[in-house]
DSSP file (Angstrom, degrees, kcal/mol; ACC not computed):
  #  RESIDUE AA STRUCTURE BP1 BP2  ACC     N-H-->O    O-->H-N    N-H-->O    O-->H-N    TCO  KAPPA ALPHA  PHI   PSI    X-CA   Y-CA   Z-CA
    1    1 A M              0   0    0      0, 0.0    56,-0.6     0, 0.0     2,-0.4   0.000 360.0 360.0 360.0 138.8  184.4  129.7  137.6
    2    2 A V  E     -A   56   0A   0     54,-0.2     2,-0.5    92,-0.1    54,-0.2  -0.815 360.0-154.2-102.8 138.6  185.5  133.0  139.3
    3    3 A D  E     -A   55   0A   0     52,-3.1    52,-2.6    -2,-0.4     2,-0.5  -0.960   6.5-159.3-113.2 128.6  189.0  133.7  140.4
    4    4 A I  E     +A   54   0A   0     -2,-0.5     2,-0.3    50,-0.2    50,-0.2  -0.924  26.6 146.8-109.8 128.0  189.5  136.2  143.3
    5    5 A A  E     -A   53   0A   0     48,-1.9    48,-3.3    -2,-0.5     2,-0.1  -0.980  52.1 -81.8-153.2 161.9  193.0  137.8  143.6
    6    6 A Y  E     -A   52   0A   0     -2,-0.3    46,-0.2    46,-0.3    37,-0.0  -0.424  57.3-101.9 -65.7 142.3  194.6  141.0  144.7
    7    7 A A        -     0   0    0     44,-3.1     2,-0.3    35,-0.1    44,-0.1  -0.324  36.1-156.3 -64.1 147.3  194.5  143.7  142.0
    8    8 A R    >   -     0   0    0     -3,-0.1     3,-2.4     1,-0.1     4,-0.4  -0.817  33.1-100.9-118.7 165.1  197.7  144.3  140.0
    9    9 A D  G >  S+     0   0    0     -2,-0.3     3,-1.4     1,-0.3     4,-0.3   0.882 121.7  59.1 -53.7 -37.7  198.8  147.5  138.1
   10   10 A A  G 3  S+     0   0    0      1,-0.2     4,-0.3     2,-0.1     3,-0.3   0.633  94.4  66.8 -68.1 -11.0  197.7  145.9  134.9
   11   11 A D  G <> S+     0   0    0     -3,-2.4     4,-2.4     1,-0.2     3,-0.3   0.561  72.8  91.2 -83.9 -11.7  194.1  145.6  136.2
   12   12 A K  H <> S+     0   0    0     -3,-1.4     4,-2.5    -4,-0.4    -1,-0.2   0.887  83.0  52.5 -58.3 -44.6  193.4  149.3  136.3
   13   13 A A  H  4 S+     0   0    0     -3,-0.3    -1,-0.2    -4,-0.3    -2,-0.1   0.893 115.4  41.0 -58.1 -41.3  191.9  149.6  132.8
   14   14 A A  H  > S+     0   0    0     -3,-0.3     4,-0.6    -4,-0.3    -1,-0.2   0.795 115.9  50.7 -80.1 -26.6  189.5  146.8  133.4
   15   15 A W  H  X S+     0   0    0     -4,-2.4     4,-2.5     1,-0.2     3,-0.2   0.847  96.6  70.5 -72.6 -35.6  188.7  147.9  137.0
   16   16 A L  H  X S+     0   0    0     -4,-2.5     4,-2.5     1,-0.2     5,-0.2   0.848  94.9  49.2 -61.3 -41.8  187.9  151.5  136.0
   17   17 A P  H  > S+     0   0    0      0, 0.0     4,-2.0     0, 0.0    -1,-0.2   0.912 113.8  48.8 -64.6 -36.8  184.6  151.0  134.1
   18   18 A L  H  X S+     0   0    0     -4,-0.6     4,-2.1    -3,-0.2    -2,-0.2   0.879 110.4  50.4 -64.8 -38.8  183.3  148.9  137.1
   19   19 A W  H  X S+     0   0    0     -4,-2.5     4,-2.5     2,-0.2    -1,-0.2   0.926 111.4  48.6 -63.1 -44.9  184.4  151.6  139.5
   20   20 A N  H  X S+     0   0    0     -4,-2.5     4,-2.0     2,-0.2    -2,-0.2   0.842 110.2  51.1 -65.1 -35.0  182.6  154.2  137.4
   21   21 A A  H  X S+     0   0    0     -4,-2.0     4,-2.4    -5,-0.2    -1,-0.2   0.885 110.0  50.8 -64.4 -40.2  179.5  152.0  137.3
   22   22 A Y  H  X S+     0   0    0     -4,-2.1     4,-1.6     2,-0.2    -2,-0.2   0.919 110.2  48.3 -64.4 -45.7  179.6  151.7  141.1
   23   23 A L  H  <>S+     0   0    0     -4,-2.5     5,-2.9     1,-0.2    -1,-0.2   0.898 111.1  51.6 -61.3 -40.1  179.9  155.4  141.6
   24   24 A E  H ><5S+     0   0    0     -4,-2.0     3,-1.7     1,-0.2    -2,-0.2   0.926 106.0  54.4 -62.5 -43.4  177.0  155.9  139.2
   25   25 A F  H 3<5S+     0   0    0     -4,-2.4    -1,-0.2     1,-0.3    -2,-0.2   0.864 114.5  39.7 -55.6 -39.0  174.9  153.4  141.1
   26   26 A Y  T 3<5S-     0   0    0     -4,-1.6    -1,-0.3     2,-0.1    -2,-0.2   0.274 113.7-120.7 -94.2   8.7  175.5  155.4  144.3
   27   27 A Q  T < 5 +     0   0    0     -3,-1.7     2,-0.4     1,-0.2    -3,-0.2   0.910  61.1 149.0  50.9  51.2  175.1  158.7  142.4
   28   28 A Q      < -     0   0    0     -5,-2.9     2,-0.6    -6,-0.1    -1,-0.2  -0.938  36.1-161.4-118.0 136.4  178.6  159.9  143.4
   29   29 A D        -     0   0    0     -2,-0.4    -9,-0.0    -5,-0.0    -5,-0.0  -0.870  18.1-178.5-118.5  96.2  180.8  162.1  141.2
   30   30 A L        -     0   0    0     -2,-0.6    -2,-0.0     1,-0.1    -7,-0.0  -0.734  31.3-109.5 -95.1 141.4  184.4  161.8  142.3
   31   31 A P    >>  -     0   0    0      0, 0.0     4,-1.5     0, 0.0     3,-0.9  -0.375  29.5-116.1 -62.4 150.5  187.3  163.7  140.8
   32   32 A A  H 3> S+     0   0    0      1,-0.3     4,-2.5     2,-0.2     5,-0.2   0.777 115.1  63.7 -59.9 -27.4  189.6  161.6  138.7
   33   33 A E  H 3> S+     0   0    0      2,-0.2     4,-2.3     1,-0.2    -1,-0.3   0.873 101.8  49.3 -65.2 -36.7  192.4  162.5  141.2
   34   34 A V  H <> S+     0   0    0     -3,-0.9     4,-2.6     2,-0.2    -1,-0.2   0.889 111.3  49.7 -70.2 -37.0  190.4  160.7  144.0
   35   35 A T  H  X S+     0   0    0     -4,-1.5     4,-2.6     2,-0.2    -2,-0.2   0.939 112.9  46.2 -62.6 -45.5  190.0  157.6  141.8
   36   36 A D  H  X S+     0   0    0     -4,-2.5     4,-2.5     1,-0.2    -2,-0.2   0.881 112.9  50.1 -64.7 -38.1  193.6  157.6  140.9
   37   37 A L  H  X S+     0   0    0     -4,-2.3     4,-2.8     2,-0.2    -1,-0.2   0.913 109.8  51.6 -67.3 -42.0  194.5  158.1  144.7
   38   38 A T  H  X S+     0   0    0     -4,-2.6     4,-2.6     2,-0.2    -2,-0.2   0.948 110.7  48.3 -56.2 -52.0  192.2  155.2  145.6
   39   39 A W  H  X S+     0   0    0     -4,-2.6     4,-1.1     1,-0.2    -2,-0.2   0.945 113.1  46.4 -55.5 -48.8  193.8  152.9  143.1
   40   40 A A  H  X S+     0   0    0     -4,-2.5     4,-0.7     1,-0.2     3,-0.5   0.906 111.9  51.8 -65.4 -38.7  197.4  153.8  144.2
   41   41 A R  H >< S+     0   0    0     -4,-2.8     3,-1.3     1,-0.2     8,-0.4   0.947 107.4  52.5 -61.7 -45.1  196.4  153.4  147.9
   42   42 A C  H 3< S+     0   0    0     -4,-2.6     9,-0.5     1,-0.3    -1,-0.2   0.719 114.1  42.4 -67.1 -19.6  195.0  149.9  147.3
   43   43 A L  H 3< S+     0   0    0     -4,-1.1    -1,-0.3    -3,-0.5    -2,-0.2   0.432  92.5  98.0-102.1  -1.3  198.2  148.8  145.5
   44   44 A N    X<  -     0   0    0     -3,-1.3     3,-1.6    -4,-0.7     5,-0.4  -0.800  62.7-153.7 -89.3 116.1  200.6  150.4  148.1
   45   45 A P  T 3  S+     0   0    0      0, 0.0    -1,-0.1     0, 0.0    -4,-0.0   0.670  92.9  62.5 -61.9 -17.5  201.8  147.8  150.6
   46   46 A D  T 3  S+     0   0    0      2,-0.0     2,-0.2    -5,-0.0    -5,-0.1   0.607  94.3  75.6 -84.7 -12.1  202.3  150.6  153.2
   47   47 A E  S <  S-     0   0    0     -3,-1.6    -6,-0.0    -6,-0.3    20,-0.0  -0.522  79.8-136.2 -86.3 163.8  198.7  151.4  153.2
   48   48 A H  S    S+     0   0    0     -2,-0.2    20,-1.5    20,-0.1     2,-0.4  -0.093  72.3 105.8-113.2  37.0  196.1  149.2  154.9
   49   49 A M  E     - B   0  67A   0     -8,-0.4     2,-0.3    -5,-0.4    18,-0.2  -0.919  49.5-171.3-112.8 145.7  193.7  149.4  152.0
   50   50 A Y  E     - B   0  66A   0     16,-2.8    16,-1.9    -2,-0.4     2,-0.4  -0.921  13.9-157.3-136.3 155.5  193.2  146.4  149.7
   51   51 A L  E     - B   0  65A   0     -9,-0.5   -44,-3.1    -2,-0.3     2,-0.4  -0.942   5.0-166.3-139.8 118.6  191.5  145.6  146.5
   52   52 A L  E     -AB   6  64A   0     12,-2.9    12,-1.9    -2,-0.4     2,-0.4  -0.838  10.0-153.7 -99.8 141.4  190.4  142.2  145.2
   53   53 A I  E     -AB   5  63A   0    -48,-3.3   -48,-1.9    -2,-0.4     2,-0.5  -0.916   5.5-143.7-114.8 136.7  189.5  141.6  141.7
   54   54 A A  E     -AB   4  62A   0      8,-3.3     7,-2.5    -2,-0.4     8,-1.1  -0.864  17.7-169.1 -98.2 133.7  187.1  138.9  140.4
   55   55 A R  E     -AB   3  60A   0    -52,-2.6   -52,-3.1    -2,-0.5     2,-0.6  -0.977  14.3-168.7-123.4 133.1  187.9  137.4  137.1
   56   56 A T  E >  S-AB   2  59A   0      3,-2.7     3,-1.7    -2,-0.5     2,-0.5  -0.929  76.8 -45.5-118.1 100.7  185.7  135.1  135.1
   57   57 A G  T 3  S-     0   0    0    -56,-0.6   -54,-0.1    -2,-0.6    -2,-0.0  -0.662 124.0 -26.0  73.0-127.7  187.9  133.7  132.4
   58   58 A D  T 3  S+     0   0    0     -2,-0.5     2,-0.4    -3,-0.1    -1,-0.3   0.457 119.4  98.8 -94.6  -2.3  189.8  136.7  131.1
   59   59 A E  E <  S-B   56   0A   0     -3,-1.7    -3,-2.7     2,-0.0     2,-0.6  -0.705  71.3-134.0 -93.1 133.5  187.1  139.2  132.1
   60   60 A V  E     +B   55   0A   0     -2,-0.4    -5,-0.3    -5,-0.2     3,-0.1  -0.787  32.0 171.5 -81.1 120.5  187.2  141.3  135.2
   61   61 A T  E     -     0   0A   0     -7,-2.5    26,-2.8    -2,-0.6     2,-0.3   0.463  53.1  -9.8-115.3  -8.4  183.7  140.9  136.6
   62   62 A G  E     -BC  54  86A   0     -8,-1.1    -8,-3.3    24,-0.3     2,-0.3  -0.980  52.0-154.7-175.4 168.9  183.8  142.6  140.0
   63   63 A F  E     -BC  53  85A   0     22,-2.4    22,-2.3    -2,-0.3     2,-0.3  -0.981   1.9-159.6-151.5 163.1  185.9  144.1  142.8
   64   64 A V  E     -BC  52  84A   0    -12,-1.9   -12,-2.9    -2,-0.3     2,-0.4  -0.978   7.0-158.4-144.1 133.6  185.9  144.7  146.5
   65   65 A S  E     +BC  51  83A   0     18,-2.2    17,-1.5    -2,-0.3    18,-1.2  -0.888  20.3 164.4-111.5 145.8  187.9  147.2  148.5
   66   66 A F  E     -BC  50  81A   0    -16,-1.9   -16,-2.8    -2,-0.4     2,-0.4  -0.969  19.4-150.8-151.0 164.1  188.6  146.8  152.2
   67   67 A M  E     -BC  49  80A   0     13,-2.1    13,-2.9    -2,-0.3     2,-0.4  -1.000  13.6-132.0-145.2 146.3  190.8  148.1  154.9
   68   68 A F  E     + C   0  79A   0    -20,-1.5     2,-0.3    -2,-0.4    11,-0.2  -0.721  32.5 167.8 -92.0 139.4  192.2  146.8  158.1
   69   69 A H  E     - C   0  78A   0      9,-2.5     9,-3.0    -2,-0.4     2,-0.1  -0.993  34.6-108.3-148.4 156.3  192.0  148.9  161.3
   70   70 A R        -     0   0    0     -2,-0.3     2,-0.3     7,-0.2     5,-0.1  -0.367  32.7-153.9 -71.8 159.7  192.4  148.6  165.1
   71   71 A S    >   -     0   0    0      3,-0.4     3,-0.8    -2,-0.1     6,-0.1  -0.988  24.3-139.5-135.4 147.5  189.4  148.7  167.4
   72   72 A T  T 3  S+     0   0    0     -2,-0.3    -1,-0.1     1,-0.2     3,-0.0   0.564 107.6  52.7 -76.4  -7.5  188.9  149.7  170.9
   73   73 A W  T 3  S+     0   0    0      1,-0.0     2,-0.3     2,-0.0    -1,-0.2   0.299 108.0  49.8-108.8   9.2  186.6  146.6  171.2
   74   74 A A    <   -     0   0    0     -3,-0.8    -3,-0.4     1,-0.1     4,-0.1  -0.994  60.0-144.8-145.8 149.8  188.9  144.0  169.9
   75   75 A R  S    S+     0   0    0     -2,-0.3    -1,-0.1     1,-0.1    -4,-0.1   0.884 105.4  38.2 -73.6 -41.9  192.5  142.6  170.2
   76   76 A G  S    S-     0   0    0      1,-0.2    -1,-0.1    -6,-0.1     2,-0.1   0.583 104.7-130.1 -91.8 -11.1  192.9  141.7  166.6
   77   77 A G        -     0   0    0     35,-0.2    36,-3.2    -6,-0.1    37,-0.6  -0.267  21.9 -87.5  85.9 178.6  191.1  144.7  164.9
   78   78 A Y  E     -Cd  69 114A   0     -9,-3.0    -9,-2.5    34,-0.2     2,-0.5  -0.843  17.9-133.7-127.1 157.7  188.5  144.8  162.2
   79   79 A V  E     -Cd  68 115A   0     35,-3.0    37,-2.3    -2,-0.3     2,-0.6  -0.984  16.9-151.9-116.0 127.2  188.2  144.8  158.4
   80   80 A Y  E     -Cd  67 116A   0    -13,-2.9   -13,-2.1    -2,-0.5     2,-0.9  -0.873   5.5-149.8 -95.8 118.7  185.9  147.3  156.8
   81   81 A L  E     +C   66   0A   0     35,-2.7    37,-0.5    -2,-0.6   -15,-0.3  -0.785  26.1 170.9 -83.9 101.1  184.5  146.2  153.5
   82   82 A E  E     +     0   0A   0    -17,-1.5     2,-0.4    -2,-0.9    -1,-0.2   0.929  55.2  21.1 -89.2 -45.8  184.0  149.6  151.8
   83   83 A D  E     +C   65   0A   0    -18,-1.2   -18,-2.2     2,-0.0     2,-0.3  -0.974  57.0 170.4-129.4 137.3  183.2  149.0  148.2
   84   84 A L  E     +C   64   0A   0     -2,-0.4     2,-0.3   -20,-0.2   -20,-0.2  -0.967  10.9 159.4-145.6 129.9  181.7  145.9  146.5
   85   85 A F  E     -C   63   0A   0    -22,-2.3   -22,-2.4    -2,-0.3     2,-0.4  -0.989  18.9-168.6-155.6 141.6  180.5  145.7  142.9
   86   86 A V  E     -C   62   0A   0     -2,-0.3   -24,-0.3   -24,-0.2     5,-0.1  -0.985  40.8 -98.9-127.5 140.2  179.8  143.1  140.2
   87   87 A S    >>  -     0   0    0    -26,-2.8     3,-1.7    -2,-0.4     4,-0.5  -0.261  32.6-120.8 -57.3 143.2  179.1  143.9  136.6
   88   88 A E  G >4 S+     0   0    0      1,-0.3     3,-1.2     2,-0.2    -1,-0.1   0.891 112.2  56.1 -54.6 -43.3  175.4  143.9  135.9
   89   89 A A  G 34 S+     0   0    0      1,-0.2    -1,-0.3     3,-0.0    -2,-0.1   0.699 110.2  45.5 -61.3 -20.4  175.8  141.2  133.3
   90   90 A Q  G X4 S+     0   0    0     -3,-1.7     3,-0.8   -29,-0.2     5,-0.4   0.350  82.6 123.2-106.7   2.7  177.5  138.9  135.8
   91   91 A R  T <<  +     0   0    0     -3,-1.2    -3,-0.0    -4,-0.5    -4,-0.0  -0.327  65.1  33.6 -68.9 149.5  175.2  139.3  138.8
   92   92 A G  T 3  S+     0   0    0     -2,-0.0    -1,-0.2     1,-0.0    -3,-0.0   0.579  90.2 101.1  84.5  11.0  173.5  136.2  140.3
   93   93 A K  S <  S-     0   0    0     -3,-0.8    -2,-0.1     0, 0.0    -3,-0.0   0.302 100.9-100.1-109.1   5.8  176.5  134.0  139.5
   94   94 A G  S  > S+     0   0    0     -4,-0.0     4,-1.9     3,-0.0     5,-0.1   0.579  86.2 123.9  90.7   7.7  178.0  134.0  142.9
   95   95 A I  H  > S+     0   0    0     -5,-0.4     4,-2.2     2,-0.2     5,-0.2   0.913  72.9  49.6 -72.9 -43.3  180.7  136.6  142.3
   96   96 A A  H  > S+     0   0    0      1,-0.2     4,-2.5     2,-0.2     5,-0.2   0.924 112.2  48.2 -63.4 -42.0  179.7  138.9  145.1
   97   97 A R  H  > S+     0   0    0      1,-0.2     4,-2.8     2,-0.2    -1,-0.2   0.913 110.6  51.6 -63.3 -41.1  179.7  136.0  147.6
   98   98 A A  H  X S+     0   0    0     -4,-1.9     4,-2.0     1,-0.2    -1,-0.2   0.873 110.4  50.1 -63.6 -35.5  183.1  134.9  146.3
   99   99 A L  H  X S+     0   0    0     -4,-2.2     4,-2.3     2,-0.2    -2,-0.2   0.906 111.6  46.5 -71.2 -39.9  184.4  138.5  146.8
  100  100 A I  H  X S+     0   0    0     -4,-2.5     4,-2.5     2,-0.2    -2,-0.2   0.902 112.1  51.6 -66.6 -38.0  183.0  138.6  150.4
  101  101 A D  H  X S+     0   0    0     -4,-2.8     4,-2.4     2,-0.2    -2,-0.2   0.875 108.7  52.4 -62.3 -37.4  184.5  135.2  151.0
  102  102 A G  H  X S+     0   0    0     -4,-2.0     4,-2.2     2,-0.2    -2,-0.2   0.928 109.9  47.3 -62.7 -46.0  187.9  136.6  149.7
  103  103 A V  H  X S+     0   0    0     -4,-2.3     4,-3.0     1,-0.2    -2,-0.2   0.926 110.2  53.0 -61.5 -42.9  187.7  139.5  152.1
  104  104 A T  H  X S+     0   0    0     -4,-2.5     4,-2.1     1,-0.2    -1,-0.2   0.922 109.5  48.7 -60.0 -45.6  186.9  137.1  155.0
  105  105 A A  H  X S+     0   0    0     -4,-2.4     4,-1.8     1,-0.2    -1,-0.2   0.890 112.7  47.4 -63.9 -38.9  189.9  135.0  154.2
  106  106 A Q  H  X S+     0   0    0     -4,-2.2     4,-2.1     2,-0.2    -2,-0.2   0.871 107.6  56.5 -67.4 -37.6  192.1  138.0  154.0
  107  107 A A  H  X>S+     0   0    0     -4,-3.0     5,-2.7     1,-0.2     4,-0.5   0.902 105.5  51.2 -62.4 -40.6  190.7  139.3  157.2
  108  108 A R  H ><5S+     0   0    0     -4,-2.1     3,-1.4     1,-0.2    -1,-0.2   0.944 109.6  50.6 -56.9 -47.3  191.7  136.0  159.0
  109  109 A E  H 3<5S+     0   0    0     -4,-1.8    -2,-0.2     1,-0.3    -1,-0.2   0.864 108.7  52.0 -62.2 -35.3  195.2  136.4  157.6
  110  110 A L  H 3<5S-     0   0    0     -4,-2.1    -1,-0.3    -5,-0.1    -2,-0.2   0.529 117.0-114.2 -77.0  -8.3  195.4  139.9  158.9
  111  111 A G  T <<5 +     0   0    0     -3,-1.4    -3,-0.2    -4,-0.5     2,-0.1   0.698  61.4 155.9  83.2  17.8  194.3  138.8  162.4
  112  112 A A      < -     0   0    0     -5,-2.7   -34,-0.2    -6,-0.2    -1,-0.2  -0.472  37.1-155.9 -78.5 149.3  191.0  140.6  162.3
  113  113 A E  S    S+     0   0    0    -36,-3.2     2,-0.3     1,-0.2   -35,-0.2   0.547  74.3  27.2 -99.8  -9.8  188.1  139.5  164.4
  114  114 A R  E     -d   78   0A   0    -37,-0.6   -35,-3.0    -7,-0.1     2,-0.4  -0.998  53.6-155.5-154.6 146.5  185.3  141.0  162.3
  115  115 A V  E     +d   79   0A   0     -2,-0.3     2,-0.3   -37,-0.2   -35,-0.2  -0.993  30.1 172.0-116.0 130.9  184.4  142.0  158.8
  116  116 A Y  E     +d   80   0A   0    -37,-2.3   -35,-2.7    -2,-0.4     2,-0.3  -0.962   8.3 168.0-138.6 157.8  181.7  144.7  158.5
  117  117 A W        -     0   0    0     -2,-0.3     2,-0.3   -37,-0.2   -35,-0.1  -0.957  20.6-137.5-153.6 172.0  180.1  146.9  155.9
  118  118 A V        -     0   0    0    -37,-0.5     2,-0.3    -2,-0.3    -2,-0.0  -0.913  15.9-172.5-128.4 161.2  177.2  149.2  155.2
  119  119 A T        -     0   0    0     -2,-0.3     2,-0.1     8,-0.0    -2,-0.0  -0.978  34.8 -89.8-149.2 162.8  174.9  149.5  152.2
  120  120 A H    >   -     0   0    0     -2,-0.3     3,-1.5     1,-0.1   -94,-0.0  -0.395  34.2-121.6 -73.1 148.7  172.2  151.9  151.1
  121  121 A T  T 3  S+     0   0    0      1,-0.3    -1,-0.1    -2,-0.1     6,-0.1   0.789 112.6  56.8 -62.6 -26.2  168.6  151.1  152.2
  122  122 A H  T 3  S+     0   0    0      1,-0.2     2,-2.0     2,-0.1     3,-0.3   0.620  81.4  90.6 -82.0  -7.9  167.5  151.0  148.6
  123  123 A N    <>  +     0   0    0     -3,-1.5     4,-1.9     1,-0.2     3,-0.2  -0.393  46.3 151.3 -84.4  63.3  170.1  148.3  147.7
  124  124 A T  H  >  +     0   0    0     -2,-2.0     4,-1.6     1,-0.2    -1,-0.2   0.770  63.4  60.7 -70.0 -27.3  167.7  145.5  148.4
  125  125 A N  H  > S+     0   0    0     -3,-0.3     4,-0.8     2,-0.2    -1,-0.2   0.916 108.8  42.4 -66.6 -41.5  169.3  143.1  145.9
  126  126 A A  H >> S+     0   0    0      1,-0.2     4,-2.7    -3,-0.2     3,-0.7   0.891 108.9  60.0 -70.8 -36.3  172.6  143.2  147.7
  127  127 A Q  H 3X S+     0   0    0     -4,-1.9     4,-2.7     1,-0.2     5,-0.2   0.853  96.5  62.4 -58.0 -36.4  170.8  143.0  151.1
  128  128 A A  H 3< S+     0   0    0     -4,-1.6    -1,-0.2     1,-0.2     4,-0.2   0.874 111.1  37.0 -58.6 -38.1  169.4  139.7  150.0
  129  129 A L  H XX S+     0   0    0     -4,-0.8     3,-1.7    -3,-0.7     4,-1.4   0.909 114.4  54.4 -78.0 -47.3  172.8  138.2  149.8
  130  130 A Y  H 3X S+     0   0    0     -4,-2.7     4,-1.7     1,-0.3    -2,-0.2   0.843 102.3  58.8 -58.7 -34.3  174.2  140.1  152.8
  131  131 A D  H 3< S+     0   0    0     -4,-2.7    -1,-0.3     1,-0.2    -2,-0.2   0.692 107.5  48.6 -66.2 -19.5  171.4  138.7  155.0
  132  132 A K  H <4 S+     0   0    0     -3,-1.7    -1,-0.2    -4,-0.2    -2,-0.2   0.751 119.8  34.1 -90.9 -26.6  172.6  135.2  154.0
  133  133 A V  H  < S+     0   0    0     -4,-1.4     2,-0.3    -3,-0.2    -2,-0.2   0.511 122.4  20.6-109.6  -5.0  176.3  135.7  154.8
  134  134 A A  S  < S-     0   0    0     -4,-1.7     2,-0.5    -5,-0.2   -18,-0.1  -0.921  78.6 -96.5-152.1 173.7  176.3  138.1  157.7
  135  135 A T        -     0   0    0     -2,-0.3     2,-0.3    -3,-0.0    -4,-0.1  -0.875  33.0-132.1-102.0 128.4  174.2  139.4  160.6
  136  136 A R        -     0   0    0     -2,-0.5     2,-0.1    -5,-0.1    -5,-0.0  -0.609  26.6-148.0 -74.7 135.2  172.4  142.7  160.1
  137  137 A T        -     0   0    0     -2,-0.3    -1,-0.0     2,-0.1     0, 0.0  -0.453  19.5-124.3-100.6 175.1  173.0  145.0  163.1
  138  138 A D  S    S+     0   0    0     -2,-0.1     2,-0.2     2,-0.1    -1,-0.1   0.295  72.4 117.5 -98.6  11.1  170.7  147.7  164.7
  139  139 A F        -     0   0    0      1,-0.0     2,-0.3     0, 0.0    -2,-0.1  -0.534  54.2-145.3 -84.0 145.5  173.4  150.4  164.2
  140  140 A Y        -     0   0    0     -2,-0.2     2,-0.5     2,-0.0    -2,-0.1  -0.754  15.5-130.6 -96.9 150.8  172.8  153.6  162.1
  141  141 A T        -     0   0    0     -2,-0.3     2,-0.3     2,-0.0   -23,-0.0  -0.907  25.1-175.4-103.7 132.3  175.6  155.1  160.2
  142  142 A Y        -     0   0    0     -2,-0.5     2,-0.3     2,-0.0    -2,-0.0  -0.919   2.8-174.7-121.3 150.3  176.2  158.8  160.4
  143  143 A H        -     0   0    0     -2,-0.3     2,-0.4     2,-0.0    -2,-0.0  -0.986   8.3-164.1-142.5 153.6  178.7  161.0  158.6
  144  144 A K        -     0   0    0     -2,-0.3     2,-0.2     0, 0.0    -2,-0.0  -0.990  22.5-128.0-137.7 124.7  179.6  164.6  158.9
  145  145 A V              0   0    0     -2,-0.4    -2,-0.0     1,-0.1     0, 0.0  -0.483 360.0 360.0 -71.0 138.7  181.6  166.5  156.2
  146  146 A V              0   0    0     -2,-0.2    -1,-0.1     0, 0.0     0, 0.0   0.371 360.0 360.0-117.3 360.0  184.6  168.3  157.5
């Protein structure tokens, strides 16, 4: 059985290897200061960034980060699910779905009207789940470094 709860200060040591594996999967090399800042933001109640941790027994087996923001298209705003990762050894056990369900529940509490996310085109394993729990859109994502 998986337990989904907000991250606590004591979870950082267990979260960090999963975070690093997530960054490796997406071939990202972030400075340690950015990782530390991300962790601090997710635990700061004045920020609108959140981090849920999945625990299977005493083991941290996954995480999801998300943020609430206003939208010009909605009264209640949206939740952007930014990062989702489950340890390789624990995949296929419903943990990712439980994390998405956890974000959805929190989005309702925040008064959001929508949860949305993006994934890389090569991440077909994740897309198999996403296609079951959400609607794929026709939008492309663009970014520009500033």
